[in-house]
N, C-alpha and C positions, 0 to 999 in steps of 0.2 A: 345647327349649321355644320356642314362637312367641308373638308378641304380636299383638293385633288393632289396628285403626285407632282404637280408643278410647283407647289409651295416649297417642299424641301429643296428642289433645284434652285429656286429663287433665293432661298436662304444661303445656299452654297456660293452663289454669286457674290455674296457679301465678303467672301474671302479675299476678293481683289482689293476693295478699299481698305479692308483690315490689314492687308499686307503692305499697302502703301502708307497708311496712317495707323500703326498698331496702337490704338488708344481704345480703352473700354467704351468711351462715349461713341466711337464710330460703330463698334459692334452693336451696342444697344440701340443706337439710332437706326441702323439698317434693319434690325429685327422689328422695331416699332413701325418703320416704314412699310415693311412687308405685311405686318399685321393690319395696318390701316388700309392698305390696298385690298387685302382679302375681305375686310369688313365692307368696304365700298362695293366690291365686286359681288359679294353676297346680297347686299341690299338691292343691287340692280337686277338680280335674278328674278325671273317670273315666279309668282306664287304657285306652289303645287296645287293648292285647292282651287285654282282657276281652271283646272283641267277637269272635264267630265269623262268618267271612265265607265265602260261597260264591258261585259265578258261574253264571249261565245264559246260554248263547250259542248262536244257531243255527249249524249246521255250515258253511253257505255263504250267500253273497249275490251277486247280480249287481252288476257294476261300476256305480257312480253311484246305486244304489238305497240306501235307508236301512234300517238295522237297529238293534236296541237290545241293548246289553249290560246285563244285569240282575244286580245284586249284592244278595244277601240278608244283612243284618246282624242278628245276634241278640245282645242285651245280656245276658251271663251274669254281670256284676259286681254289686256292691252299691249302686252309685250310678246316678242318672239321667245318661245320656250326652248332652252337647250337642256335636254333631259336625258337621264338614264332611268330605265324601268326594270324593276325586279318583281317578277310574279312569284309569290311565295307558295310553295307546295311542300308536303311532307317528304322526308327522304326517300320513302318507297316509290314516289312518283318519278324519281330520277330525272328531274327537270334539267334541261340544258342550261348551262351557265352563261350563254352569250348575252351580253348587255351592252350593245353598242350605243353610242351617244346619238341622239336624234334631235334634229332642228325642226321645230314645229312653229311656223308663223301664226300670227293672230288670225283667228277665224277658220283655221284649217284643222283637219283631223287625220289620224294615221292609225294603222293597225299593227300591233306588235304580237308576234306569235312565239309561244314557248313550247318546245318539243318535249313531250312526256313519254317515258317508257316505263310503265308501272311494273313493279316486281312483286306485288302482293295483291291477292284478291280482296274485295270488299269495297267500301265507299271511301273515296278520297275527297276530303274537304279542302277546297282551295284556301290558302292563307291570305294574308294581307298583301296588297300591291304597294310597293314602296317607290315613290317618285323622288328623284334627286334632280333638282333644277339648278343649273350652273349659271353664273354671271357671264358677261361678255368676254372676260379674260380667261374663264375656265379655271379660276383659282379656288373659289369658294362656292358652296351650293346650299340652297335650302332643301331640307329633306322632310318628307312626311309620308306616313303609311295610311292606306285607305282599305276598308273592308269591302271587297267586291265578291259577293257570294258565288260559289260554284261547287257542284258536286259531280264527280266522275265515278261511275260504278264500274269496277274492274271485274270482268267475268272470267270464269275458268278458261284455261288456254285451249283445251280440246285438241291436243296433239294427235289423239287417236282417230281423228277425222279421216286420216289417210287409209284406215282399215275399212271404212264404210263402203266404198264402191264394190269391193270383192264380196262383202257380205250381202249387199243388195243384189248382186248377180246370183248368188246362191238362193236368195229369197225368191227371185223371179223363176229360178228352176223349180222351186217347190210349188210355186203357183201355176206352173205349166206355161209360163210366158216365154220360156226359152226352149230350144229344140233339144232338150235333155229329159229323159224319162226318169223320174224319181219314184222309187217304189215304196216310199214311206207311207204309213197309214195316217189318215185324217179322220174326220167325223162327218164330212159333207160329201155325198156321192157326186162324182163328176161325170164319168162316162164308162163305156165298156170298150175293151180292146182284146185282141187275141193274146193268149197266154204266151209268155216269153220265159226262157230259162232263168231261174232265180226269183220268179214271182212267188209270193206267199200263197200256198194252196188254199188258205182260208178265204182268199179273195175270189175264188172261182165261183162264177154264177152258173149253177148247173142247169137252170131252166133256159137261160140264154144260150148255153153251150148246146143243149138239145135242139133248139130252134136253128142255130147256125151250123150245127153238125161239126163244130170245132170248139176247142176249149176257149172260153171267154172269161175274162177276169174283170172285176170292178176296179175302177181307179177312184181315188179319193182326193178331194181338194183339201189342202192343209187348212186347219182351223183359222178363222179370222174373228175379229171382235172379241178376243180373249182379254182377260185382265192380267196385267203384269204389275206387281208392286215391288219396287226396289227399296230395300231397307238399308240405310247407311249408318254404320256405327261410328260415332264421332267421339268415343271415349278415349282413354289414354292409349289404347292399342293403336288408334289411328294416328297418334302423335309420334310414333316411332319413325326415325329418319332412316332413309335408305338412299345413299348417295346424296344428291342435292335436293331431295324432296321428302315429304312425309308419306306414310301409307295412305293418308286421306287423299292426297293428290292423285294417286293411282286409282283409288276407288271412285273419285269424282269423274275421272276419265271413263271408267266403266259405266257409271250412271249415264253420262252424256251419250256414249256410243250405243248402249242398249236402248236408251230412250229414243234416239233417232231411228234405229233399226226397227224397234217394235212399232213405232208410229207408222213407218213405211210399210210394215206388214199388215196394217189395218187393226192392230191391237190397241187397247187402251192401257196407257202406261202411267203409273202413279209413283210418287216418291215420298219417302219418309226418312228423315235424318234425326237422330236422337242420341242422348247419353243418359243423363239423369232427368232430362227434360227434352221436350221437342225443340229441335233447332230449325227444321224446315218440314213443310208438308205441302205437297202438290197433288191434288186429286184431279185426274184427267176425266172429263165428262164426255169426251168424244175422241174417236180414233184419229180424227183429222185435226185435232187441236194442235196449236204450235208448242209441242212438248219440249223441243230443244230450247226454245227461248225461255219457257217457264222454268225448266230445270236450271239453265245457266243463271237466271236471275235469282232463284232460290239458293243455289249453291255458292253464289259469289260471296256471301257473308258467313258461310259455315266454316268453322275452324275447330281443330281438335281440342278437347278439354281434358285436363289431367285428373279425371275422375273415372270411376267404374260405370259401366253401362247398366241401366235398369231394364232387363229383358222382360220383366213383367209388364212394364209400361209399353214396350215394343209389341208384345203379344196382344195387349188390349187394343192398341192402335191398328194392328193388322186385322183384328176382329171387326173393328168399326169400318175399315176401308174396303174389306173384302167380304161381301155378303154372299159369295158363291165361291166354288173352288177356283183358285187363281194360281198363277206362277209367282212365287215369292222368292226374290233374290236377296240373300243376306250377304252384304259386303262387310265382313267382319273377320276376326282371327280365330283360328282353332287353337286356343291357348290351353294346353293340358292343365295348367295350374288353376285356371278360372272356369273351366268348362262345367264342372259339376255344380257350381253355385250360380252360374250365369246362364249362358246359352243352353246348356244341357237340361235345364229345368223346363224350358218351354219348347225345345226342339221337337220332342216326340208328339206333343199336341199339335203343333203347327204342321208337322209332316203328315199327320193323319188327315188333316183337313185340306191341305194344299199341296201342290207340287213345289218342292223346295230346291233351291240351288244355293249352296254356301260357297262363297268366293274368298279365298285366303291368299294373301300376298306373301310369297316366299322372299326371304331376305337373301340377296346374292352374297352378302358378306359372310353368311354362315357356310355357304358352299366353299368360299375361299378358305375359311378357317379350317374346315374339315380336311382340306388337302395340304395344309401347312403343318409339318411336324419337324421343322428345321431346328427348333430349340426345345428345351424342356417346357418352358412356358407355353410355346405354341402347341406342343403336344397335348397339354392339359386343355387348352382352348379347343383343340380339334375334338378331343373326347367329349367335352361338354356340348359342342355344336352337334356332334353325331348323335348324342343321346337325346337332345332336343328334337332333332329331325326324326328319330325313330318314334319318339312319343307323339309327335304331331302326326306322323303317318299312321300310327295305331289308332289315334283318335279319329282321323279321317276315315279309316275303315269302319269304325264303329258307327260313325254318322252315316256312311253309305249304306250300312245294313238297315237303316231306318227308311230306305227308299229315297234318300236325299242325294242329289248330284253334287259332288264336291269338285270344285275347281281350284287348283293350286298353280300359281304362275308367278313369274318374276314381275316386278312393277310395270315394266314397259309392255308385258304380254298379258296383263290381267284383263284389260278391256276386250281385246279380240277373243280371248279364251272364254270369257263369260258369254259373249255373243255367239260363239260356236256352240256352247252348251244349249243356248236358247234355240238355235236353228236345229240342233239334233233332237231336242224334245218336240219341236214343232213338226219335224219330218216324221217322227215316230208316233205322232198323234197322242202325246202325253200331256198336252196343255188342257 
C-alpha cells in the first residue's frame, strides 16, 4: 500500500486540536484516526489486477528520434479506478515522467502514451508497468507491477543522410542522366561523340573518325553491378571518443551513406563488422535489395569492444564474401603502433586482389593540441600530437604506395569523404 501527499497534510491538521488540548492522547488519537481513514480508503480502492493491460510499440526508431509507447488499460472490475500508471523503461530510453491521475469507470478503457527519446543504439526491453490505484479520498493506494513485454530496436541515427542528394546528383552525372559530360573511363561502351578539348586520346575511335571525317571518341558508361564490401573494425580503436561520440559512430555513418549510395548506383553492397569475432555480416544478393534497412538493423546492436582486431579473420571473411575483384572499404585506424602486427599483415594481399579504400578518422582534439603551446605541459602535448600526426601521415603514404586509396577526415566529414572516394574510383573505371 502507498500513501499520497495528502496524508502528511492531514497529519499537520492535527496541530489544531493538539494546540487546543495539548495532551499526548489527543496527538496519538489524531494519528490513529488518520491511519484508520487511510486503511479504509486503501481498501475501497479498485484492485490493480482487475485492469487488463496491453502494449502498442513501433518495431524500431532512429537514434535521438522520439517514439511513443502506448498502453491500453481496460477496467474489468466493479469499481471506478483512480489510477496512476508508470511505464518502466531503461534510463537510455529517456522516458517522459508525466504520470497524471486517471479516472477509469467500470467497463471502459483508456490509452496512456509514454514519450521515449532513446540515446543508445540496440534493443530496448520494456520494464514492468506499475499501477497505483487510489481510494475515493485519494489518501492511500494499492500498488502492483505487471510484466507487459515490449522490445524497441533503436537504429543508428544516420545524420549523414543530408549528404546523399548531392552524391546522387553526381552519380546521375556519371550515368549520363544529367546534362553534364563526365570524361571518366568505365568498362561498358556507351556511344560515340566528337572529340572535345581535354578528352583522353586513348578514347579516339580511328575507324569511326575516318568514316565521319572528324575525330570521334568513345564514351563509356560507368560500371554497374559491382561488388562493394564494407569492413567495419569494432575493436578498441573504434571505442575512442571524439567529442560526444565514439569513432564507431562516425564509421557507422559512413557505412550507411555508402550503402545507400552504392545501392542507388546499381552496385551490390555487403557489410562485415568484426573484432576478435564477427559482430555483423550482411551479404547483398541483389543491387536492388533494401541495403539501408539491412545495414541499419545489423549495426543497431554493434558496439566497440576493448580488444584488438583479428585481421586474419577479416581477411578470411573477405575471401569468402568476394569471389571476384571487388571494392573493399576498410573503416579502421592507421595506428603506427599496431599496423605491423595487425592490418599491415593482410593489407598487401588484399590490395593485390581487390581495390581497397582505407578510411581513418582524424581526432580534432589532436589538431587543437598541436596549436596550443601556452604552457610547458601544453608544449609537450603539442609535440606528442605532432609526432603522432607525422607517423600517421607516413604510414598513410606507405599504404597508398600499395595502390590503396587512403581517406582521412574528421568524424563529421568521414562519411561524405568515403563516398567521394567511391565516386572517384567509379568515374575513373577502377572498380
